[in-house]
N, C-alpha and C positions, 0 to 999 in steps of 0.2 A: 448285384449282378449290374452290370450297365453296358447300353449300346451306345457307339460311337456314334456323334451326329454330326459335328462342324469342328472345323480349326479355323481360325481368323482372330481378328482385334477384338480385345474387350476394353470399356473404359469404364468409369466409375463414377457414381453421383454421390453428394453428401450434403453438407450444412445447408446450402441453398434451396434443396428440396426437403428437407427434413420438415414432416408434418402434412405438407398437401396430400390429398387422396388421390391415389393414382387410378388407373384404371379398374383394379379389384374393387374398389371403394374401400380399402383399407388404409388407413393414413400411413405414409412412407417413414420409416424409422431406419435412418442410417446405421443404427447398430444391430440390426437382424441380419440373418444372412439370406437376403432377398436379390433378386436382380429383374430386370426390364429386358424383354425379347419380343420381336415383332410378330413371330408366328406360333410359338410355343403355347398349349393353352396355359391359362391360369391356374395355379397349383401345381404344374409339375415340377418335380424334383430333378435337378441339374448338377452334376459333378462336373466342376471348372477346375482345368489344371494348368498352371501357368508353365508353359514349354521351355521357359529360362532357368527355371529353377527347382521344379517338380513338385511345388507345393500346391494343393487341392483343397478345395472346400466343396461342400455340398449346399446351394442354395434352392430357395424356392421362387419362381417364377409368379410376380404378383404385380407386375405392371406391363405395359408396352413401350417399345424404344429399341435401341437407341435411335436417337435422331439421326446421327450420322450415318448415310447406308454404308459406309465403309467398316463398319462395326457391327458384330453379331450379338454383343449383349452389355448391359449396363449392369454393372455391380453395384451392391450397396458399400458404403464407406468400410465397413468393417470387413466386409468380405474381400475387396481389394486390399486392404492392410494385411489380413491373414496369408493371402497369396503373395505378397511381395510387390505388389505392383506400385505402391508409394507415389511420391509427388509426380513420378513420369505421367501418370493418368492414363495412359493405354499399354496393353500388353498382348500378344499373341498368346492364345490359350485353345485350349482343346474341350469342347463341350461332350459329355456322356450323358445320354438319358439314363437315370436310375429309376429301375424297375421297382415298384414299391406296392406291397399288398395294400387292396383299399382300404382295409381296417387301419393299417399303420398310417395311412394319409388321413383318414377321418380322424384318428386320434390326434395327430399334429395338427390340423386344423382346429379342433376343439381346443387344446391346449394354446395355441396363439389367440383364439378369441378370448381366454380367460386370463390372459397375460395382462396385467396392468401397463 
């Protein structure tokens, strides 16, 4: 289940930021389903739906941003590609908070820590 949260513009970040440490102290990997959000707690799972084509992905918030105030979320490169954002760089999206049992989230975090 999910709870509606926001509808606004998303952007994405990729190669230029690949590797440096974001706010969560975890290196940014443009090929993981992650995103940056100004207010949501780090570790929050969010369903992001592209309002122009209906495609959606679930990302984990692991950084702060986006820098432009006109945008609500910065998606990783792979999340943007799966959503069909492409070279346009920005897209109107809907964010839904994903209700996740604590154990499921703990297992997801443990898996991420143990992934090379």
